[in-house]
PDB file of N, CA, C and O in Angstrom:
ATOM      1  N   MET A   1      -6.924  -4.521  -8.611  1.00  0.00           N
ATOM      2  CA  MET A   1      -7.222  -3.952  -7.329  1.00  0.00           C
ATOM      3  C   MET A   1      -8.262  -2.872  -7.533  1.00  0.00           C
ATOM      4  O   MET A   1      -8.243  -2.146  -8.527  1.00  0.00           O
ATOM      5  N   PHE A   2      -9.174  -2.777  -6.573  1.00  0.00           N
ATOM      6  CA  PHE A   2     -10.203  -1.742  -6.598  1.00  0.00           C
ATOM      7  C   PHE A   2     -10.006  -0.820  -5.407  1.00  0.00           C
ATOM      8  O   PHE A   2      -9.665  -1.271  -4.313  1.00  0.00           O
ATOM      9  N   ILE A   3     -10.218   0.462  -5.620  1.00  0.00           N
ATOM     10  CA  ILE A   3     -10.226   1.429  -4.533  1.00  0.00           C
ATOM     11  C   ILE A   3     -11.638   1.987  -4.460  1.00  0.00           C
ATOM     12  O   ILE A   3     -12.090   2.677  -5.374  1.00  0.00           O
ATOM     13  N   ASP A   4     -12.337   1.682  -3.358  1.00  0.00           N
ATOM     14  CA  ASP A   4     -13.703   2.152  -3.151  1.00  0.00           C
ATOM     15  C   ASP A   4     -13.689   3.355  -2.220  1.00  0.00           C
ATOM     16  O   ASP A   4     -12.918   3.400  -1.261  1.00  0.00           O
ATOM     17  N   SER A   5     -14.541   4.322  -2.505  1.00  0.00           N
ATOM     18  CA  SER A   5     -14.700   5.496  -1.654  1.00  0.00           C
ATOM     19  C   SER A   5     -16.174   5.643  -1.332  1.00  0.00           C
ATOM     20  O   SER A   5     -17.035   5.200  -2.092  1.00  0.00           O
ATOM     21  N   GLY A   6     -16.456   6.267  -0.201  1.00  0.00           N
ATOM     22  CA  GLY A   6     -17.847   6.446   0.175  1.00  0.00           C
ATOM     23  C   GLY A   6     -18.020   7.488   1.250  1.00  0.00           C
ATOM     24  O   GLY A   6     -17.090   8.217   1.594  1.00  0.00           O
ATOM     25  N   ARG A   7     -19.238   7.546   1.779  1.00  0.00           N
ATOM     26  CA  ARG A   7     -19.582   8.492   2.836  1.00  0.00           C
ATOM     27  C   ARG A   7     -20.271   7.744   3.959  1.00  0.00           C
ATOM     28  O   ARG A   7     -20.992   6.773   3.728  1.00  0.00           O
ATOM     29  N   ILE A   8     -20.041   8.204   5.172  1.00  0.00           N
ATOM     30  CA  ILE A   8     -20.732   7.643   6.328  1.00  0.00           C
ATOM     31  C   ILE A   8     -22.075   8.348   6.441  1.00  0.00           C
ATOM     32  O   ILE A   8     -22.152   9.575   6.374  1.00  0.00           O
ATOM     33  N   LEU A   9     -23.127   7.565   6.613  1.00  0.00           N
ATOM     34  CA  LEU A   9     -24.468   8.118   6.758  1.00  0.00           C
ATOM     35  C   LEU A   9     -24.948   7.876   8.187  1.00  0.00           C
ATOM     36  O   LEU A   9     -24.752   6.791   8.735  1.00  0.00           O
ATOM     37  N   GLY A  10     -25.555   8.852   8.771  1.00  0.00           N
ATOM     38  CA  GLY A  10     -26.104   8.691  10.109  1.00  0.00           C
ATOM     39  C   GLY A  10     -25.012   8.438  11.139  1.00  0.00           C
ATOM     40  O   GLY A  10     -23.911   8.981  11.048  1.00  0.00           O
ATOM     41  N   VAL A  11     -25.344   7.593  12.129  1.00  0.00           N
ATOM     42  CA  VAL A  11     -24.418   7.267  13.208  1.00  0.00           C
ATOM     43  C   VAL A  11     -23.508   6.142  12.749  1.00  0.00           C
ATOM     44  O   VAL A  11     -23.968   5.144  12.194  1.00  0.00           O
ATOM     45  N   LEU A  12     -22.201   6.311  12.987  1.00  0.00           N
ATOM     46  CA  LEU A  12     -21.220   5.306  12.571  1.00  0.00           C
ATOM     47  C   LEU A  12     -21.572   3.941  13.153  1.00  0.00           C
ATOM     48  O   LEU A  12     -21.761   3.808  14.362  1.00  0.00           O
ATOM     49  N   GLY A  13     -21.658   2.944  12.307  1.00  0.00           N
ATOM     50  CA  GLY A  13     -21.958   1.591  12.741  1.00  0.00           C
ATOM     51  C   GLY A  13     -23.428   1.239  12.723  1.00  0.00           C
ATOM     52  O   GLY A  13     -23.774   0.059  12.771  1.00  0.00           O
ATOM     53  N   LYS A  14     -24.300   2.222  12.654  1.00  0.00           N
ATOM     54  CA  LYS A  14     -25.746   1.951  12.639  1.00  0.00           C
ATOM     55  C   LYS A  14     -26.259   1.700  11.227  1.00  0.00           C
ATOM     56  O   LYS A  14     -27.201   0.936  11.021  1.00  0.00           O
ATOM     57  N   GLU A  15     -25.623   2.357  10.258  1.00  0.00           N
ATOM     58  CA  GLU A  15     -26.021   2.200   8.861  1.00  0.00           C
ATOM     59  C   GLU A  15     -24.787   1.926   8.022  1.00  0.00           C
ATOM     60  O   GLU A  15     -23.707   2.424   8.340  1.00  0.00           O
ATOM     61  N   PRO A  16     -24.921   1.142   6.955  1.00  0.00           N
ATOM     62  CA  PRO A  16     -23.763   0.901   6.092  1.00  0.00           C
ATOM     63  C   PRO A  16     -23.360   2.183   5.362  1.00  0.00           C
ATOM     64  O   PRO A  16     -24.210   3.034   5.101  1.00  0.00           O
ATOM     65  N   PRO A  17     -22.076   2.331   5.030  1.00  0.00           N
ATOM     66  CA  PRO A  17     -21.655   3.524   4.294  1.00  0.00           C
ATOM     67  C   PRO A  17     -22.228   3.526   2.876  1.00  0.00           C
ATOM     68  O   PRO A  17     -22.539   2.475   2.316  1.00  0.00           O
ATOM     69  N   LEU A  18     -22.357   4.704   2.320  1.00  0.00           N
ATOM     70  CA  LEU A  18     -22.818   4.860   0.938  1.00  0.00           C
ATOM     71  C   LEU A  18     -21.594   4.890   0.043  1.00  0.00           C
ATOM     72  O   LEU A  18     -20.797   5.825   0.122  1.00  0.00           O
ATOM     73  N   MET A  19     -21.430   3.889  -0.805  1.00  0.00           N
ATOM     74  CA  MET A  19     -20.287   3.834  -1.716  1.00  0.00           C
ATOM     75  C   MET A  19     -20.546   4.807  -2.867  1.00  0.00           C
ATOM     76  O   MET A  19     -21.597   4.769  -3.508  1.00  0.00           O
ATOM     77  N   THR A  20     -19.563   5.679  -3.114  1.00  0.00           N
ATOM     78  CA  THR A  20     -19.760   6.704  -4.137  1.00  0.00           C
ATOM     79  C   THR A  20     -18.931   6.470  -5.388  1.00  0.00           C
ATOM     80  O   THR A  20     -19.378   6.798  -6.487  1.00  0.00           O
ATOM     81  N   THR A  21     -17.734   5.910  -5.250  1.00  0.00           N
ATOM     82  CA  THR A  21     -16.899   5.666  -6.426  1.00  0.00           C
ATOM     83  C   THR A  21     -16.139   4.355  -6.288  1.00  0.00           C
ATOM     84  O   THR A  21     -15.898   3.874  -5.181  1.00  0.00           O
ATOM     85  N   ARG A  22     -15.773   3.796  -7.409  1.00  0.00           N
ATOM     86  CA  ARG A  22     -14.912   2.615  -7.451  1.00  0.00           C
ATOM     87  C   ARG A  22     -13.928   2.807  -8.589  1.00  0.00           C
ATOM     88  O   ARG A  22     -14.316   3.054  -9.730  1.00  0.00           O
ATOM     89  N   GLU A  23     -12.635   2.690  -8.260  1.00  0.00           N
ATOM     90  CA  GLU A  23     -11.577   2.847  -9.260  1.00  0.00           C
ATOM     91  C   GLU A  23     -10.851   1.507  -9.401  1.00  0.00           C
ATOM     92  O   GLU A  23     -10.401   0.932  -8.410  1.00  0.00           O
ATOM     93  N   GLU A  24     -10.743   1.023 -10.623  1.00  0.00           N
ATOM     94  CA  GLU A  24     -10.013  -0.222 -10.882  1.00  0.00           C
ATOM     95  C   GLU A  24      -8.607   0.130 -11.362  1.00  0.00           C
ATOM     96  O   GLU A  24      -8.434   0.890 -12.315  1.00  0.00           O
ATOM     97  N   LEU A  25      -7.599  -0.438 -10.681  1.00  0.00           N
ATOM     98  CA  LEU A  25      -6.218  -0.158 -11.035  1.00  0.00           C
ATOM     99  C   LEU A  25      -5.606  -1.332 -11.797  1.00  0.00           C
ATOM    100  O   LEU A  25      -5.922  -2.493 -11.538  1.00  0.00           O
ATOM    101  N   THR A  26      -4.736  -1.007 -12.729  1.00  0.00           N
ATOM    102  CA  THR A  26      -3.971  -2.051 -13.405  1.00  0.00           C
ATOM    103  C   THR A  26      -2.967  -2.630 -12.407  1.00  0.00           C
ATOM    104  O   THR A  26      -2.753  -2.058 -11.338  1.00  0.00           O
ATOM    105  N   VAL A  27      -2.365  -3.738 -12.747  1.00  0.00           N
ATOM    106  CA  VAL A  27      -1.413  -4.387 -11.855  1.00  0.00           C
ATOM    107  C   VAL A  27      -0.267  -3.448 -11.498  1.00  0.00           C
ATOM    108  O   VAL A  27       0.096  -3.339 -10.327  1.00  0.00           O
ATOM    109  N   ASN A  28       0.302  -2.778 -12.474  1.00  0.00           N
ATOM    110  CA  ASN A  28       1.423  -1.877 -12.210  1.00  0.00           C
ATOM    111  C   ASN A  28       1.016  -0.697 -11.326  1.00  0.00           C
ATOM    112  O   ASN A  28       1.762  -0.318 -10.423  1.00  0.00           O
ATOM    113  N   LYS A  29      -0.150  -0.116 -11.573  1.00  0.00           N
ATOM    114  CA  LYS A  29      -0.605   0.998 -10.737  1.00  0.00           C
ATOM    115  C   LYS A  29      -0.937   0.514  -9.331  1.00  0.00           C
ATOM    116  O   LYS A  29      -0.703   1.238  -8.362  1.00  0.00           O
ATOM    117  N   ALA A  30      -1.475  -0.692  -9.201  1.00  0.00           N
ATOM    118  CA  ALA A  30      -1.764  -1.254  -7.882  1.00  0.00           C
ATOM    119  C   ALA A  30      -0.471  -1.466  -7.098  1.00  0.00           C
ATOM    120  O   ALA A  30      -0.425  -1.210  -5.895  1.00  0.00           O
ATOM    121  N   ARG A  31       0.570  -1.929  -7.770  1.00  0.00           N
ATOM    122  CA  ARG A  31       1.868  -2.098  -7.101  1.00  0.00           C
ATOM    123  C   ARG A  31       2.422  -0.756  -6.658  1.00  0.00           C
ATOM    124  O   ARG A  31       2.964  -0.647  -5.558  1.00  0.00           O
ATOM    125  N   ASP A  32       2.296   0.263  -7.488  1.00  0.00           N
ATOM    126  CA  ASP A  32       2.753   1.598  -7.116  1.00  0.00           C
ATOM    127  C   ASP A  32       1.973   2.115  -5.898  1.00  0.00           C
ATOM    128  O   ASP A  32       2.554   2.696  -4.981  1.00  0.00           O
ATOM    129  N   GLU A  33       0.668   1.900  -5.901  1.00  0.00           N
ATOM    130  CA  GLU A  33      -0.168   2.333  -4.778  1.00  0.00           C
ATOM    131  C   GLU A  33       0.236   1.603  -3.491  1.00  0.00           C
ATOM    132  O   GLU A  33       0.298   2.217  -2.425  1.00  0.00           O
ATOM    133  N   TRP A  34       0.510   0.302  -3.585  1.00  0.00           N
ATOM    134  CA  TRP A  34       0.945  -0.481  -2.429  1.00  0.00           C
ATOM    135  C   TRP A  34       2.252   0.079  -1.863  1.00  0.00           C
ATOM    136  O   TRP A  34       2.388   0.244  -0.651  1.00  0.00           O
ATOM    137  N   ARG A  35       3.201   0.365  -2.735  1.00  0.00           N
ATOM    138  CA  ARG A  35       4.485   0.933  -2.286  1.00  0.00           C
ATOM    139  C   ARG A  35       4.271   2.282  -1.590  1.00  0.00           C
ATOM    140  O   ARG A  35       4.906   2.579  -0.579  1.00  0.00           O
ATOM    141  N   LYS A  36       3.374   3.086  -2.144  1.00  0.00           N
ATOM    142  CA  LYS A  36       3.084   4.390  -1.556  1.00  0.00           C
ATOM    143  C   LYS A  36       2.494   4.235  -0.154  1.00  0.00           C
ATOM    144  O   LYS A  36       2.883   4.956   0.764  1.00  0.00           O
ATOM    145  N   LEU A  37       1.569   3.308   0.014  1.00  0.00           N
ATOM    146  CA  LEU A  37       0.956   3.086   1.322  1.00  0.00           C
ATOM    147  C   LEU A  37       1.984   2.602   2.338  1.00  0.00           C
ATOM    148  O   LEU A  37       1.971   3.042   3.487  1.00  0.00           O
ATOM    149  N   ILE A  38       2.871   1.702   1.928  1.00  0.00           N
ATOM    150  CA  ILE A  38       3.905   1.182   2.830  1.00  0.00           C
ATOM    151  C   ILE A  38       4.827   2.320   3.286  1.00  0.00           C
ATOM    152  O   ILE A  38       5.196   2.384   4.459  1.00  0.00           O
ATOM    153  N   THR A  39       5.199   3.219   2.364  1.00  0.00           N
ATOM    154  CA  THR A  39       6.076   4.327   2.751  1.00  0.00           C
ATOM    155  C   THR A  39       5.364   5.320   3.671  1.00  0.00           C
ATOM    156  O   THR A  39       6.018   6.067   4.399  1.00  0.00           O
ATOM    157  N   GLN A  40       4.026   5.331   3.643  1.00  0.00           N
ATOM    158  CA  GLN A  40       3.257   6.210   4.527  1.00  0.00           C
ATOM    159  C   GLN A  40       3.023   5.584   5.898  1.00  0.00           C
ATOM    160  O   GLN A  40       2.397   6.194   6.765  1.00  0.00           O
ATOM    161  N   GLY A  41       3.537   4.343   6.097  1.00  0.00           N
ATOM    162  CA  GLY A  41       3.394   3.718   7.408  1.00  0.00           C
ATOM    163  C   GLY A  41       2.342   2.628   7.502  1.00  0.00           C
ATOM    164  O   GLY A  41       2.179   2.030   8.566  1.00  0.00           O
ATOM    165  N   TRP A  42       1.622   2.351   6.421  1.00  0.00           N
ATOM    166  CA  TRP A  42       0.646   1.269   6.450  1.00  0.00           C
ATOM    167  C   TRP A  42       1.395  -0.047   6.595  1.00  0.00           C
ATOM    168  O   TRP A  42       2.524  -0.177   6.121  1.00  0.00           O
ATOM    169  N   ARG A  43       0.773  -1.020   7.245  1.00  0.00           N
ATOM    170  CA  ARG A  43       1.369  -2.332   7.436  1.00  0.00           C
ATOM    171  C   ARG A  43       0.365  -3.425   7.118  1.00  0.00           C
ATOM    172  O   ARG A  43      -0.839  -3.256   7.309  1.00  0.00           O
ATOM    173  N   ARG A  44       0.874  -4.545   6.632  1.00  0.00           N
ATOM    174  CA  ARG A  44       0.031  -5.711   6.383  1.00  0.00           C
ATOM    175  C   ARG A  44      -0.379  -6.289   7.733  1.00  0.00           C
ATOM    176  O   ARG A  44       0.445  -6.368   8.644  1.00  0.00           O
ATOM    177  N   THR A  45      -1.620  -6.686   7.873  1.00  0.00           N
ATOM    178  CA  THR A  45      -2.106  -7.286   9.112  1.00  0.00           C
ATOM    179  C   THR A  45      -2.591  -8.701   8.849  1.00  0.00           C
ATOM    180  O   THR A  45      -2.816  -9.094   7.704  1.00  0.00           O
ATOM    181  N   LYS A  46      -2.748  -9.451   9.914  1.00  0.00           N
ATOM    182  CA  LYS A  46      -3.294 -10.806   9.784  1.00  0.00           C
ATOM    183  C   LYS A  46      -4.808 -10.707   9.616  1.00  0.00           C
ATOM    184  O   LYS A  46      -5.434  -9.797  10.160  1.00  0.00           O
ATOM    185  N   PRO A  47      -5.402 -11.640   8.864  1.00  0.00           N
ATOM    186  CA  PRO A  47      -6.868 -11.621   8.698  1.00  0.00           C
ATOM    187  C   PRO A  47      -7.560 -11.815  10.047  1.00  0.00           C
ATOM    188  O   PRO A  47      -7.061 -12.547  10.901  1.00  0.00           O
ATOM    189  N   VAL A  48      -8.702 -11.164  10.239  1.00  0.00           N
ATOM    190  CA  VAL A  48      -9.473 -11.326  11.471  1.00  0.00           C
ATOM    191  C   VAL A  48     -10.619 -12.313  11.279  1.00  0.00           C
ATOM    192  O   VAL A  48     -11.417 -12.525  12.191  1.00  0.00           O
ATOM    193  N   TRP A  49     -10.700 -12.909  10.112  1.00  0.00           N
ATOM    194  CA  TRP A  49     -11.723 -13.901   9.837  1.00  0.00           C
ATOM    195  C   TRP A  49     -11.031 -15.205   9.469  1.00  0.00           C
ATOM    196  O   TRP A  49      -9.841 -15.230   9.155  1.00  0.00           O
ATOM    197  N   GLU A  50     -11.785 -16.264   9.513  1.00  0.00           N
ATOM    198  CA  GLU A  50     -11.235 -17.582   9.179  1.00  0.00           C
ATOM    199  C   GLU A  50     -11.534 -17.899   7.724  1.00  0.00           C
ATOM    200  O   GLU A  50     -12.625 -17.613   7.230  1.00  0.00           O
ATOM    201  N   GLU A  51     -10.562 -18.491   7.038  1.00  0.00           N
ATOM    202  CA  GLU A  51     -10.804 -18.914   5.655  1.00  0.00           C
ATOM    203  C   GLU A  51     -11.597 -20.200   5.656  1.00  0.00           C
ATOM    204  O   GLU A  51     -11.388 -21.069   6.502  1.00  0.00           O
ATOM    205  N   SER A  52     -12.511 -20.321   4.702  1.00  0.00           N
ATOM    206  CA  SER A  52     -13.360 -21.513   4.624  1.00  0.00           C
ATOM    207  C   SER A  52     -12.786 -22.514   3.668  1.00  0.00           C
ATOM    208  O   SER A  52     -13.365 -23.582   3.472  1.00  0.00           O
TER     209      SER A  52
END
C-alpha cells in the first residue's frame, strides 16, 4: 500500500495537486493503518468507475 501526500495548487479542480511524498507500507503496517482508519469512521465505498 502507498500513502501519497501533496499540496493543492491554485484553484481546486483547475490544476492537479502537487505530490510531495510517497510512503510504501508493508502488509502488516497497511493492515494496521486500515484498522486505524475504520476506527476513525472511514468506510469502504463502491467504485465510481467501471472495471474493464
